[in-house]
N, C-alpha and C positions, 0 to 999 in steps of 0.2 A: 472688730472681734478677730482673734488670730485664727489663721487658716485650720490649725490643728483643732481648735475648739469647734468650728463649725463641722468637721468631719465627723468628731465625737458625737456631737448634736444629731447629725443626719444619720449616722450608724443607730443611736438609741432610736430614733424615730422608725427606723426601717426595723429594728428588731421588735418594737412594740406592734408595728403593723402585722409582721409575719407571726407574732406570738397570738394576737387577737384573732387574726384569720385562721391560724391553726386551731385554734380553741373551737372556733364556730364550726370548722369543717368536721372536727372531731366529734361534734355533737350528732353529726348526721351520718359520718361515714370513718370509721376507725380499721385501718388495715390490719391491725393486731386482734380484732374483736370478731367472733364467729356470728355470722348473721342468717337467719334470725338466733338469737340466743337460745342455749338449750334450756329447757324447762321440765317441769315434772310431768310423768307420763300419765295421761289420763284415757279412761275408755271411750271408745267411739260410740257415739249415741247413733241411733238409727232414725229413719223418717217416722218409724212408729212410736219413737221415743218422745216426739214433740210433745211440749207442754200445751194444751188447748183450752181456753177458758170454758166453763159451764154454767148454768143457772138452774139450779135445782128447785127453787121456789120455797125453799125451807125457812127463808128469812127475806121478808119482802116489804115495801111500804108501797101502796097502791093508792093514788089520789087524782082525781079529775082524769082518769083514764091513763095516767101514767104509772109505770111499774119500776120500781128501783129493788133490784134483786141483790142484797148483799150476803147470799149465803156464802160465798167464798171469799169475802172481804180479807181473811187472814192470809191468803195466798197473794194479794196485792192488787185486787181489782174488784169492780162492781160492774153490774149490767143494767144497762136502763133502756126502757121500751116506751115510745109514746102512742097515744091514742090515735085512731084511724081518721086521719085529717090530712088535708094538702097544705095547711098552715105550717110554715117553718119552726122547727123547735129545737131547743138547745139544753145542755145540762151544763151546770157549773160545779167544778170540784174547788172548794175553799179549804186553805189550811193555813192559818195566820196570814201572812202578807202575800201569799201563794195563791193566785186564782187562775184557773185554766177552764176553757169552755169548749164544748163537744157538740156535733150536730147529732140530734136524736130523730129516729125515724119510727114510723108505726109498725112495720113488719118484720124488724130485725132488731136484736139488742145491740146496743153500743157499749164497746168495753172501755172503760174508763180506768186507767191506772192509777193507783194510789203512790205515785212516785216520791212524796215527801216522807214517806215510811209510817211507822207507828205513831198513833197520836189521834186526836179528835179532830173530825173533818164536818165540813157543812156541805151538803149537797142539794142543789137546788135544780128543779125543772123549771123550764120557761117556753113561752109561745109568742110568736110575733105578734105585735099589735100594728105597728106600721113602719115600714123601713127597717131601721135598726133599732127600734123601741121593741123590747120584749117585756112581758109580764111574768111574775113568778107564779106558777101553778103548784109547786109543791116543796117542801123544804125538810129535811131531816138532818139531825146530828148524828155522826156515826163514830163511836170509838173503837180503835182497831189496834190490835195487836199481832203484828206481821210473825209469822213463823219463820220466815226469812227475810231480813230488811232488803235483799236482793230480788225477790220474787217479782216484784212489779217490772223487772227488765228480764224476765225469761218467757212471758206469755205476750201474744199478739195484742194489739189494741186498734182504735181507730187510726192513730196516724202510721203505724207499723202493723198493717193489716194482711194476715196471711194465713193460709191453710196448707195442708199436705199437698195441696194441687198446685200451689203457686209455683210458677215456672222457676223463681230465683230461689226458693227453698230447694227444689230438685237441684239445681245447679250446685247448691252449697255442698249438699251430701256427694255430688261427684267430684268437686274441688278437693273435698277433705278426706276422700278414700284413702285408707292406708296410712294417713297421719296419726302421730302418736302422742300428741300433744295439744292443748288448747292455744299454745302460742303458735304453733305451727299453722293451725287451722285459721286463725285472725290473720296470719300473714298471706295465706292463700287467698282468702275471701277479698282482703284488701288490695292485693295485686290484680285481681279480677276486675273489681271495681274500678281502680285508676286508670287501668289500661283499656277498659271495654267502653265505659260510658262516657259519651260526649256531652258537653255543656249545651242546654237548649237556650239560646238568647230570646227566642220569640216566646217561650213560655216565661221567661224570666220577666218580660215586659209585663204579661198579663198578670203575673203575681204581684206586681205593684198596686194592683186595683181589686184583687180579689184573693181570698185565702183558698189556695189549692191543696187538698189533701192528697198525699202521694198515692199513686196507683202503681203498684209494685209489677204487676204484670204488663202494664203500659211502657214502663221505664226499661223493663228487661228486654221487652220486645222491640222497641224503637231504638234502645242502645244509646238513649239521651235522656237528659233531665235537668232538673236545678239542684240546688244545694239540698232541698229538704228530700228529692228523690235519691240522691246519692247517699244522704244519711240514713233515710229508711230502708234503703235496699241492703245496705251493709249490716245495719242494726237485726234485720229480719234473718239474714243468712247466718248471723253468729248466734241470735237467740235460739235458734233451731239446733244448734251445736251445744245448747245448754252453757253457753258464755253469756253472762250477764251484760247486755249492751244497752245504752240509751241514746236516743236523739236528743241533742240540746240546742234549743234555738236562742238567739240572743243577737249580739252586735259586734261587729267587726269594723275597721277603720273604713271599710267601703259601705256599711250599711248592715241591714239585717241580713241574718245568715243562719244557717244549720250545719252542725257537726256531729260528731260520734264519740262517746266515751265509752270505755270497756273495762272489765274488771277481771283481772286473772291474779292469783295467788303466786307469788314468789317467782316472778319473771324480771328480766332486764331490757335489752334493746332490741329493737328490730330496724333492720335498714329499709328504705333510707329515712324517714322521718317519724316513726313512732316510737316512743319511749314509754315504757311501761315502769313504774316505780313499784316495789313490793306492797302488795295489798293497798292500793290506792286506785282510784279513777285515773285516766290520763285519757287527755283530747288526742282524737284521730280526726283530720279533716281531708276525706277523700276529694271533695271539690277541689280545693286549693292544690292537693297534693298530684291531681290529675293533671293540672295546668302548670305547676311549678310552686316551689314552698312559699309560705306566706309567713312572715315574721312580724305581722303587727300585733295589736292587742285584741282579746277576746273578753265580752262581758256576757256571763250567762244570764238567761231570763227564765225559761221554761224547760221542763224534762218530760219527755215521752217515752 
């Protein structure tokens, strides 16, 4: 092959490498773009504006000591309480192929988010028979028309469990004080999570054998957690700002994982690795972003 042809081929290869590399870099940092992007101004909620679930008892199913309160189903959640017993209890939410289980307790209501949206649900309560075997104690069909399809992602639930006194909630209002847009608030919370929370490798080992519900005060105080904790912390801190946010669990290349998706109207890019498309959900992964970007595949499974 003539030397001149070799030179041309080498130059073409170099150009391709530079072009592809430049394209990838610009996905995460563009020197000509402002970060975070400007977005529509919005009023700042206060801690007294936090949306909290309630159970008025106006619409209930009571059977075998279990109470399913669906008085506020149109707001995207139901509340379930079990009888006074030491036997482990659960509730299942079924919507088509979507099935998710929650723990149920005798002295407090478990908040179950109707994350699939409007439609017909099957709700079942169960009690332990032996080991992982459970028997059904009550079943109901519930047809739901949500007032707002984003409502399930604006209230606390068992996975994203908080009150006005939760430490991370108070920190959210501290971080976002004076910020004038939802995008700025997301950016502030995201930066706090990825720069403050360390990954807990010992807890990750325990999570291989048991389902560990996030404890927001514990993760905030210890400043460490697993992916579930990262995601739940960020979700709680954004929901109290009236920003619809959800924890997503599923699979990545290294195994089971949890991450975050948030919804904001009419926004663009955030540096370094959050990209919001107009009027769509977009993935945010504070766990990987705290340690370095992840370029593998994601497979969604459940939403909380």
